[in-house]
GUFIFI-536846 format. One record per atom (N, C-alpha, C): chain; x, y, z; atom name. Coordinates in nm, 2 decimals, decimal comma. Example, Ala and Ser with C-alpha at 12.3 -4.5 7.8 and 13.67 -1.06 7.14 Angstrom:
2
NODE   mol     east    north       up   atom
NODE     A     1,32    -0,57     0,78      N
NODE     A     1,23    -0,45     0,78     CA
NODE     A     1,32    -0,33     0,78      C
NODE     A     1,28    -0,22     0,71      N
NODE     A     1,37    -0,11     0,71     CA
NODE     A     1,29     0,00     0,79      C
***
This chain:
180
NODE   mol     east    north       up   atom
NODE     A     5,67    13,20    15,39      N
NODE     A     5,76    13,11    15,48     CA
NODE     A     5,87    13,05    15,40      C
NODE     A     5,84    13,01    15,28      N
NODE     A     5,94    12,94    15,20     CA
NODE     A     6,05    13,05    15,16      C
NODE     A     6,01    13,17    15,14      N
NODE     A     6,11    13,28    15,10     CA
NODE     A     6,20    13,30    15,22      C
NODE     A     6,14    13,31    15,34      N
NODE     A     6,22    13,33    15,46     CA
NODE     A     6,32    13,22    15,49      C
NODE     A     6,27    13,10    15,47      N
NODE     A     6,36    12,98    15,48     CA
NODE     A     6,47    12,99    15,38      C
NODE     A     6,44    13,02    15,25      N
NODE     A     6,54    13,03    15,15     CA
NODE     A     6,64    13,14    15,18      C
NODE     A     6,60    13,26    15,23      N
NODE     A     6,69    13,36    15,27     CA
NODE     A     6,78    13,32    15,39      C
NODE     A     6,73    13,25    15,49      N
NODE     A     6,81    13,20    15,60     CA
NODE     A     6,91    13,10    15,55      C
NODE     A     6,87    13,01    15,47      N
NODE     A     6,96    12,90    15,42     CA
NODE     A     7,07    12,97    15,33      C
NODE     A     7,03    13,06    15,25      N
NODE     A     7,12    13,14    15,16     CA
NODE     A     7,22    13,22    15,24      C
NODE     A     7,17    13,28    15,35      N
NODE     A     7,26    13,36    15,43     CA
NODE     A     7,36    13,27    15,50      C
NODE     A     7,32    13,15    15,55      N
NODE     A     7,41    13,06    15,62     CA
NODE     A     7,51    13,01    15,52      C
NODE     A     7,47    12,98    15,39      N
NODE     A     7,57    12,93    15,29     CA
NODE     A     7,67    13,04    15,26      C
NODE     A     7,63    13,16    15,24      N
NODE     A     7,72    13,27    15,21     CA
NODE     A     7,81    13,29    15,33      C
NODE     A     7,76    13,29    15,45      N
NODE     A     7,85    13,31    15,57     CA
NODE     A     7,95    13,20    15,58      C
NODE     A     7,90    13,07    15,56      N
NODE     A     8,00    12,96    15,58     CA
NODE     A     8,10    12,96    15,47      C
NODE     A     8,07    13,00    15,34      N
NODE     A     8,17    13,01    15,24     CA
NODE     A     8,27    13,12    15,26      C
NODE     A     8,22    13,23    15,32      N
NODE     A     8,31    13,34    15,35     CA
NODE     A     8,40    13,30    15,47      C
NODE     A     8,35    13,23    15,57      N
NODE     A     8,43    13,18    15,68     CA
NODE     A     8,53    13,08    15,64      C
NODE     A     8,50    12,99    15,55      N
NODE     A     8,60    12,89    15,51     CA
NODE     A     8,70    12,96    15,41      C
NODE     A     8,66    13,06    15,34      N
NODE     A     8,75    13,12    15,25     CA
NODE     A     8,86    13,19    15,33      C
NODE     A     8,83    13,24    15,44      N
NODE     A     8,93    13,31    15,53     CA
NODE     A     9,03    13,21    15,58      C
NODE     A     8,99    13,08    15,59      N
NODE     A     9,09    12,98    15,65     CA
NODE     A     9,17    12,92    15,54      C
NODE     A     9,15    12,95    15,41      N
NODE     A     9,23    12,89    15,31     CA
NODE     A     9,37    12,93    15,32      C
NODE     A     9,46    12,84    15,31      N
NODE     A     9,60    12,87    15,33     CA
NODE     A     9,69    12,86    15,20      C
NODE     A     9,63    12,80    15,09      N
NODE     A     9,71    12,78    14,97     CA
NODE     A     9,78    12,91    14,93      C
NODE     A     9,91    12,91    14,91      N
NODE     A     9,99    13,02    14,87     CA
NODE     A    10,03    13,12    14,98      C
NODE     A     9,99    13,09    15,11      N
NODE     A    10,03    13,17    15,22     CA
NODE     A    10,18    13,14    15,25      C
NODE     A    10,25    13,25    15,29      N
NODE     A    10,39    13,24    15,33     CA
NODE     A    10,40    13,30    15,47      C
NODE     A    10,47    13,22    15,55      N
NODE     A    10,49    13,27    15,69     CA
NODE     A    10,63    13,26    15,74      C
NODE     A    10,67    13,36    15,82      N
NODE     A    10,80    13,36    15,88     CA
NODE     A    10,78    13,35    16,03      C
NODE     A    10,87    13,28    16,10      N
NODE     A    10,86    13,26    16,24     CA
NODE     A    10,98    13,20    16,30      C
NODE     A    10,95    13,14    16,42      N
NODE     A    11,06    13,08    16,50     CA
NODE     A    11,02    12,94    16,55      C
NODE     A    11,11    12,85    16,56      N
NODE     A    11,09    12,72    16,63     CA
NODE     A    11,18    12,72    16,75      C
NODE     A    11,14    12,65    16,85      N
NODE     A    11,22    12,63    16,97     CA
NODE     A    11,23    12,75    17,06      C
NODE     A    11,12    12,82    17,09      N
NODE     A    11,13    12,94    17,17     CA
NODE     A    11,20    12,91    17,31      C
NODE     A    11,19    12,79    17,36      N
NODE     A    11,25    12,76    17,49     CA
NODE     A    11,39    12,71    17,48      C
NODE     A    11,43    12,67    17,36      N
NODE     A    11,57    12,62    17,34     CA
NODE     A    11,64    12,70    17,24      C
NODE     A    11,72    12,64    17,16      N
NODE     A    11,79    12,72    17,06     CA
NODE     A    11,69    12,76    16,96      C
NODE     A    11,67    12,89    16,95      N
NODE     A    11,57    12,95    16,86     CA
NODE     A    11,62    12,94    16,72      C
NODE     A    11,54    12,88    16,63      N
NODE     A    11,57    12,87    16,49     CA
NODE     A    11,47    12,95    16,41      C
NODE     A    11,51    13,01    16,30      N
NODE     A    11,42    13,08    16,22     CA
NODE     A    11,36    12,98    16,11      C
NODE     A    11,23    13,01    16,08      N
NODE     A    11,16    12,92    15,99     CA
NODE     A    11,08    13,00    15,89      C
NODE     A    11,07    12,95    15,77      N
NODE     A    10,99    13,01    15,66     CA
NODE     A    10,90    12,90    15,61      C
NODE     A    10,77    12,92    15,62      N
NODE     A    10,67    12,82    15,58     CA
NODE     A    10,59    12,86    15,47      C
NODE     A    10,57    12,77    15,37      N
NODE     A    10,49    12,80    15,25     CA
NODE     A    10,38    12,69    15,23      C
NODE     A    10,25    12,73    15,22      N
NODE     A    10,15    12,63    15,20     CA
NODE     A    10,13    12,61    15,05      C
NODE     A    10,17    12,49    15,00      N
NODE     A    10,15    12,45    14,86     CA
NODE     A    10,00    12,43    14,83      C
NODE     A     9,93    12,37    14,93      N
NODE     A     9,79    12,35    14,92     CA
NODE     A     9,73    12,38    15,06      C
NODE     A     9,60    12,37    15,08      N
NODE     A     9,54    12,40    15,21     CA
NODE     A     9,59    12,30    15,32      C
NODE     A     9,64    12,18    15,28      N
NODE     A     9,68    12,09    15,38     CA
NODE     A     9,83    12,05    15,37      C
NODE     A     9,90    12,08    15,26      N
NODE     A    10,04    12,05    15,25     CA
NODE     A    10,13    12,17    15,25      C
NODE     A    10,23    12,17    15,34      N
NODE     A    10,32    12,29    15,35     CA
NODE     A    10,47    12,24    15,36      C
NODE     A    10,55    12,33    15,31      N
NODE     A    10,70    12,31    15,31     CA
NODE     A    10,75    12,41    15,40      C
NODE     A    10,86    12,38    15,47      N
NODE     A    10,92    12,48    15,57     CA
NODE     A    11,07    12,47    15,56      C
NODE     A    11,14    12,58    15,55      N
NODE     A    11,28    12,59    15,56     CA
NODE     A    11,32    12,64    15,69      C
NODE     A    11,42    12,58    15,75      N
NODE     A    11,46    12,61    15,89     CA
NODE     A    11,61    12,65    15,89      C
NODE     A    11,65    12,75    15,96      N
NODE     A    11,79    12,79    15,97     CA
NODE     A    11,83    12,86    16,10      C
NODE     A    11,95    12,85    16,14      N
NODE     A    12,00    12,91    16,26     CA
NODE     A    12,15    12,92    16,24      C
NODE     A    12,21    13,03    16,30      N
NODE     A    12,35    13,06    16,29     CA
NODE     A    12,40    13,12    16,42      C
NODE     A    12,51    13,08    16,47      N
NODE     A    12,57    13,13    16,60     CA
NODE     A    12,72    13,13    16,59      C
NODE     A    12,78    13,24    16,64      N
NODE     A    12,92    13,25    16,65     CA
NODE     A    12,96    13,28    16,80      C
NODE     A    13,06    13,22    16,85      N
NODE     A    13,10    13,24    16,98     CA
NODE     A    13,25    13,26    16,99      C
NODE     A    13,30    13,33    17,09      N
NODE     A    13,44    13,35    17,11     CA
NODE     A    13,47    13,37    17,26      C
NODE     A    13,57    13,29    17,31      N
NODE     A    13,60    13,31    17,45     CA
NODE     A    13,65    13,45    17,48      C
NODE     A    13,61    13,51    17,59      N
NODE     A    13,65    13,65    17,61     CA
NODE     A    13,74    13,67    17,73      C
NODE     A    13,82    13,56    17,76      N
NODE     A    13,92    13,58    17,86     CA
NODE     A    14,06    13,56    17,80      C
NODE     A    14,16    13,58    17,87      N
NODE     A    14,30    13,57    17,82     CA
NODE     A    14,33    13,42    17,79      C
NODE     A    14,41    13,41    17,69      N
NODE     A    14,45    13,27    17,65     CA
NODE     A    14,55    13,21    17,75      C
NODE     A    14,52    13,10    17,81      N
NODE     A    14,62    13,03    17,90     CA
NODE     A    14,75    13,00    17,82      C
NODE     A    14,86    12,99    17,89      N
NODE     A    14,99    12,96    17,83     CA
NODE     A    14,98    12,82    17,77      C
NODE     A    15,03    12,80    17,65      N
NODE     A    15,04    12,67    17,59     CA
NODE     A    14,92    12,64    17,51      C
NODE     A    14,82    12,72    17,51      N
NODE     A    14,69    12,69    17,44     CA
NODE     A    14,67    12,80    17,34      C
NODE     A    14,58    12,78    17,24      N
NODE     A    14,54    12,88    17,15     CA
NODE     A    14,39    12,90    17,16      C
NODE     A    14,35    13,02    17,13      N
NODE     A    14,21    13,06    17,13     CA
NODE     A    14,14    13,03    17,00      C
NODE     A    14,03    12,96    17,00      N
NODE     A    13,96    12,93    16,88     CA
NODE     A    13,81    12,98    16,89      C
NODE     A    13,77    13,05    16,79      N
NODE     A    13,63    13,09    16,78     CA
NODE     A    13,54    12,98    16,73      C
NODE     A    13,42    12,98    16,78      N
NODE     A    13,32    12,87    16,74     CA
NODE     A    13,22    12,92    16,64      C
NODE     A    13,18    12,83    16,55      N
NODE     A    13,07    12,86    16,45     CA
NODE     A    12,98    12,74    16,45      C
NODE     A    12,85    12,77    16,47      N
NODE     A    12,75    12,67    16,47     CA
NODE     A    12,64    12,71    16,38      C
NODE     A    12,58    12,62    16,30      N
NODE     A    12,47    12,65    16,21     CA
NODE     A    12,39    12,53    16,19      C
NODE     A    12,26    12,55    16,16      N
NODE     A    12,16    12,45    16,12     CA
NODE     A    12,09    12,49    16,00      C
NODE     A    12,07    12,40    15,90      N
NODE     A    11,98    12,43    15,79     CA
NODE     A    11,90    12,30    15,76      C
NODE     A    11,78    12,32    15,72      N
NODE     A    11,69    12,20    15,70     CA
NODE     A    11,56    12,24    15,64      C
NODE     A    11,48    12,13    15,62      N
NODE     A    11,35    12,14    15,55     CA
NODE     A    11,25    12,05    15,62      C
NODE     A    11,13    12,09    15,63      N
NODE     A    11,02    12,01    15,67     CA
NODE     A    10,92    11,99    15,56      C
NODE     A    10,85    11,88    15,55      N
NODE     A    10,73    11,86    15,47     CA
NODE     A    10,62    11,82    15,56      C
NODE     A    10,51    11,90    15,57      N
NODE     A    10,41    11,89    15,67     CA
NODE     A    10,27    11,87    15,60      C
NODE     A    10,19    11,77    15,65      N
NODE     A    10,06    11,75    15,61     CA
NODE     A     9,96    11,79    15,73      C
NODE     A     9,88    11,89    15,70      N
NODE     A     9,78    11,94    15,80     CA
NODE     A     9,65    11,87    15,79      C
NODE     A     9,60    11,81    15,90      N
NODE     A     9,47    11,74    15,89     CA
NODE     A     9,35    11,82    15,89      C
NODE     A     9,35    11,94    15,94      N
NODE     A     9,23    12,03    15,94     CA
NODE     A     9,28    12,17    15,92      C
NODE     A     9,21    12,25    15,84      N
NODE     A     9,26    12,38    15,81     CA
NODE     A     9,17    12,49    15,88      C
NODE     A     9,11    12,46    15,99      N
NODE     A     9,04    12,56    16,06     CA
NODE     A     9,14    12,62    16,15      C
NODE     A     9,10    12,69    16,26      N
NODE     A     9,19    12,76    16,35     CA
NODE     A     9,29    12,66    16,42      C
NODE     A     9,24    12,54    16,44      N
NODE     A     9,32    12,44    16,51     CA
NODE     A     9,37    12,34    16,40      C
NODE     A     9,50    12,33    16,37      N
NODE     A     9,55    12,25    16,26     CA
NODE     A     9,66    12,16    16,30      C
NODE     A     9,62    12,03    16,34      N
NODE     A     9,72    11,93    16,37     CA
NODE     A     9,79    11,89    16,25      C
NODE     A     9,92    11,85    16,26      N
NODE     A     9,99    11,81    16,14     CA
NODE     A    10,09    11,69    16,17      C
NODE     A    10,13    11,63    16,06      N
NODE     A    10,23    11,52    16,07     CA
NODE     A    10,32    11,54    15,95      C
NODE     A    10,45    11,52    15,97      N
NODE     A    10,55    11,55    15,87     CA
NODE     A    10,68    11,48    15,89      C
NODE     A    10,77    11,51    15,80      N
NODE     A    10,91    11,46    15,81     CA
NODE     A    11,00    11,58    15,81      C
NODE     A    11,12    11,57    15,87      N
NODE     A    11,21    11,67    15,88     CA
NODE     A    11,35    11,62    15,86      C
NODE     A    11,44    11,70    15,79      N
NODE     A    11,58    11,67    15,77     CA
NODE     A    11,66    11,80    15,80      C
NODE     A    11,75    11,79    15,90      N
NODE     A    11,83    11,90    15,94     CA
NODE     A    11,98    11,87    15,93      C
NODE     A    12,06    11,96    15,88      N
NODE     A    12,21    11,95    15,88     CA
NODE     A    12,26    12,04    15,99      C
NODE     A    12,34    11,98    16,08      N
NODE     A    12,40    12,06    16,19     CA
NODE     A    12,55    12,06    16,18      C
NODE     A    12,61    12,18    16,19      N
NODE     A    12,75    12,19    16,20     CA
NODE     A    12,79    12,26    16,32      C
NODE     A    12,89    12,21    16,39      N
NODE     A    12,93    12,27    16,52     CA
NODE     A    13,08    12,27    16,54      C
NODE     A    13,14    12,38    16,54      N
NODE     A    13,28    12,40    16,57     CA
NODE     A    13,29    12,47    16,71      C
NODE     A    13,34    12,40    16,81      N
NODE     A    13,33    12,46    16,94     CA
NODE     A    13,44    12,57    16,96      C
NODE     A    13,40    12,67    17,04      N
NODE     A    13,49    12,77    17,08     CA
NODE     A    13,56    12,74    17,21      C
NODE     A    13,68    12,80    17,23      N
NODE     A    13,75    12,77    17,36     CA
NODE     A    13,90    12,78    17,34      C
NODE     A    13,97    12,73    17,44      N
NODE     A    14,12    12,73    17,44     CA
NODE     A    14,16    12,58    17,42      C
NODE     A    14,24    12,56    17,32      N
NODE     A    14,28    12,42    17,28     CA
NODE     A    14,43    12,42    17,24      C
NODE     A    14,49    12,30    17,26      N
NODE     A    14,63    12,29    17,21     CA
NODE     A    14,63    12,27    17,06      C
NODE     A    14,53    12,21    17,00      N
NODE     A    14,52    12,20    16,86     CA
NODE     A    14,37    12,24    16,82      C
NODE     A    14,36    12,29    16,70      N
NODE     A    14,23    12,33    16,66     CA
NODE     A    14,12    12,22    16,67      C
NODE     A    14,01    12,24    16,73      N
NODE     A    13,91    12,14    16,75     CA
NODE     A    13,84    12,11    16,61      C
NODE     A    13,80    11,98    16,59      N
NODE     A    13,74    11,94    16,47     CA
NODE     A    13,60    11,99    16,47      C
NODE     A    13,55    12,00    16,35      N
NODE     A    13,41    12,04    16,33     CA
NODE     A    13,32    11,91    16,33      C
NODE     A    13,21    11,92    16,40      N
NODE     A    13,12    11,81    16,41     CA
NODE     A    13,00    11,83    16,32      C
NODE     A    12,98    11,75    16,23      N
NODE     A    12,86    11,76    16,13     CA
NODE     A    12,77    11,64    16,16      C
NODE     A    12,64    11,67    16,17      N
NODE     A    12,54    11,57    16,19     CA
NODE     A    12,42    11,59    16,09      C
NODE     A    12,35    11,49    16,06      N
NODE     A    12,23    11,49    15,98     CA
NODE     A    12,12    11,43    16,07      C
NODE     A    12,02    11,51    16,10      N
NODE     A    11,90    11,46    16,18     CA
NODE     A    11,78    11,44    16,08      C
NODE     A    11,73    11,32    16,08      N
NODE     A    11,61    11,29    16,00     CA
NODE     A    11,51    11,23    16,09      C
NODE     A    11,38    11,27    16,08      N
NODE     A    11,28    11,22    16,17     CA
NODE     A    11,14    11,26    16,13      C
NODE     A    11,05    11,22    16,22      N
NODE     A    10,91    11,25    16,21     CA
NODE     A    10,87    11,37    16,30      C
NODE     A    10,78    11,45    16,25      N
NODE     A    10,74    11,57    16,32     CA
NODE     A    10,59    11,56    16,35      C
NODE     A    10,54    11,57    16,47      N
NODE     A    10,40    11,57    16,51     CA
NODE     A    10,38    11,71    16,57      C
NODE     A    10,27    11,78    16,53      N
NODE     A    10,25    11,91    16,59     CA
NODE     A    10,11    11,96    16,57      C
NODE     A    10,09    12,08    16,62      N
NODE     A     9,96    12,14    16,61     CA
NODE     A     9,99    12,29    16,60      C
NODE     A     9,92    12,36    16,51      N
NODE     A     9,93    12,50    16,49     CA
NODE     A     9,79    12,56    16,52      C
NODE     A     9,79    12,66    16,60      N
NODE     A     9,66    12,73    16,64     CA
NODE     A     9,67    12,87    16,58      C
NODE     A     9,58    12,90    16,49      N
NODE     A     9,57    13,03    16,42     CA
NODE     A     9,49    13,13    16,50      C
NODE     A     9,56    13,22    16,57      N
NODE     A     9,50    13,32    16,65     CA
NODE     A     9,43    13,42    16,56      C
NODE     A     9,49    13,45    16,45      N
NODE     A     9,42    13,53    16,35     CA
NODE     A     9,46    13,47    16,21      C
NODE     A     9,42    13,53    16,11      N
NODE     A     9,45    13,48    15,97     CA
NODE     A     9,60    13,50    15,94      C
NODE     A     9,67    13,59    16,02      N
NODE     A     9,81    13,62    16,00     CA
NODE     A     9,90    13,57    16,10      C
NODE     A     9,85    13,51    16,21      N
NODE     A     9,95    13,48    16,32     CA
NODE     A     9,90    13,34    16,38      C
NODE     A    10,01    13,26    16,40      N
NODE     A     9,98    13,13    16,47     CA
NODE     A    10,08    13,10    16,57      C
NODE     A    10,04    13,02    16,67      N
NODE     A    10,14    12,96    16,77     CA
NODE     A    10,12    12,81    16,77      C
NODE     A    10,22    12,74    16,81      N
NODE     A    10,20    12,59    16,80     CA
NODE     A    10,30    12,52    16,89      C
NODE     A    10,28    12,39    16,89      N
NODE     A    10,37    12,30    16,96     CA
NODE     A    10,41    12,19    16,86      C
NODE     A    10,54    12,15    16,87      N
NODE     A    10,59    12,05    16,77     CA
NODE     A    10,67    11,95    16,85      C
NODE     A    10,65    11,83    16,83      N
NODE     A    10,73    11,72    16,89     CA
NODE     A    10,80    11,65    16,78      C
NODE     A    10,94    11,63    16,79      N
NODE     A    11,02    11,57    16,69     CA
NODE     A    11,07    11,44    16,75      C
NODE     A    11,07    11,33    16,66      N
NODE     A    11,12    11,20    16,69     CA
NODE     A    11,22    11,18    16,58      C
NODE     A    11,35    11,18    16,61      N
NODE     A    11,45    11,17    16,50     CA
NODE     A    11,57    11,09    16,54      C
NODE     A    11,64    11,06    16,43      N
NODE     A    11,77    10,99    16,44     CA
NODE     A    11,88    11,08    16,39      C
NODE     A    11,99    11,09    16,46      N
NODE     A    12,10    11,18    16,43     CA
NODE     A    12,21    11,09    16,38      C
NODE     A    12,26    11,12    16,26      N
NODE     A    12,37    11,05    16,20     CA
NODE     A    12,49    11,13    16,20      C
NODE     A    12,60    11,09    16,27      N
NODE     A    12,72    11,16    16,27     CA
NODE     A    12,79    11,15    16,14      C
NODE     A    12,82    11,26    16,08      N
NODE     A    12,89    11,27    15,95     CA
NODE     A    13,04    11,29    15,97      C
NODE     A    13,08    11,35    16,08      N
NODE     A    13,23    11,37    16,10     CA
NODE     A    13,25    11,38    16,25      C
NODE     A    13,38    11,40    16,29      N
NODE     A    13,42    11,41    16,43     CA
NODE     A    13,37    11,29    16,51      C
NODE     A    13,41    11,17    16,48      N
NODE     A    13,37    11,05    16,56     CA
NODE     A    13,46    11,05    16,68      C
NODE     A    13,41    11,11    16,79      N
NODE     A    13,49    11,12    16,91     CA
NODE     A    13,51    10,98    16,97      C
NODE     A    13,62    10,97    17,05      N
NODE     A    13,66    10,85    17,11     CA
NODE     A    13,56    10,80    17,22      C
NODE     A    13,49    10,90    17,28      N
NODE     A    13,39    10,87    17,39     CA
NODE     A    13,26    10,82    17,33      C
NODE     A    13,24    10,83    17,20      N
NODE     A    13,11    10,78    17,14     CA
NODE     A    13,14    10,66    17,06      C
NODE     A    13,08    10,55    17,08      N
NODE     A    13,10    10,43    17,00     CA
NODE     A    13,00    10,41    16,89      C
NODE     A    12,91    10,51    16,87      N
NODE     A    12,81    10,49    16,76     CA
NODE     A    12,80    10,62    16,68      C
NODE     A    12,78    10,61    16,56      N
NODE     A    12,76    10,72    16,47     CA
NODE     A    12,61    10,76    16,45      C
NODE     A    12,52    10,69    16,53      N
NODE     A    12,38    10,72    16,53     CA
NODE     A    12,33    10,75    16,67      C
NODE     A    12,23    10,84    16,68      N
NODE     A    12,18    10,88    16,80     CA
NODE     A    12,03    10,90    16,79      C
NODE     A    11,94    10,84    16,87      N
NODE     A    11,80    10,86    16,87     CA
NODE     A    11,76    10,96    16,97      C
NODE     A    11,66    11,05    16,93      N
NODE     A    11,62    11,15    17,03     CA
NODE     A    11,48    11,20    17,00      C
NODE     A    11,42    11,26    17,10      N
NODE     A    11,29    11,33    17,09     CA
NODE     A    11,31    11,47    17,14      C
NODE     A    11,23    11,56    17,09      N
NODE     A    11,24    11,70    17,14     CA
NODE     A    11,11    11,77    17,11      C
NODE     A    11,07    11,85    17,21      N
NODE     A    10,95    11,93    17,19     CA
NODE     A    10,99    12,08    17,17      C
NODE     A    10,91    12,15    17,09      N
NODE     A    10,94    12,29    17,06     CA
NODE     A    10,81    12,37    17,06      C
NODE     A    10,82    12,49    17,10      N
NODE     A    10,71    12,59    17,08     CA
NODE     A    10,74    12,67    16,96      C
NODE     A    10,64    12,69    16,88      N
NODE     A    10,66    12,77    16,75     CA
NODE     A    10,57    12,89    16,74      C
NODE     A    10,61    12,98    16,66      N
NODE     A    10,53    13,10    16,63     CA
NODE     A    10,55    13,14    16,48      C
NODE     A    10,44    13,18    16,41      N
NODE     A    10,45    13,22    16,27     CA
NODE     A    10,37    13,34    16,24      C
NODE     A    10,42    13,43    16,16      N
NODE     A    10,35    13,54    16,11     CA
NODE     A    10,33    13,52    15,96      C
NODE     A    10,20    13,52    15,91      N
NODE     A    10,17    13,49    15,77     CA
NODE     A    10,14    13,62    15,69      C
NODE     A    10,19    13,62    15,57      N
NODE     A    10,16    13,73    15,48     CA
NODE     A    10,05    13,70    15,38      C
***
């Protein structure tokens, strides 16, 4: 009886250590997207430890008006991009991994269209808190939800219609990652 009990306990310990070893994330690198329902941004996430991860975020867009230029105006192409970084702390490293972190994003936006003079470029810095959860469907793929609470600081293009260089906002995003 003692031998059977020892075999059962040993088997449970081996199974549990194998199961938890599959969920270890240290050194994992993932590529994916943020903001499936809005402006889709690309993200690269790297787990420094099982609970702490860094993420680089980027997005680039060019636009050009495709109609004839009205008389007296000039046609200008637009260029928009976002670059940033997240530092995330995951509370649980099982399949369901809620996290809390900070995010800093630099946004640059030059509008496209027809103007009498070239439009100025608007540069912003967004800094805030990130709350989210990542659900690992498999060891290599996750989906998630992310809520951001941030403050946007206007760095340039202080328009006449805006009397503040700061803006507070919240934003929810759906995420997806493929891990290597």
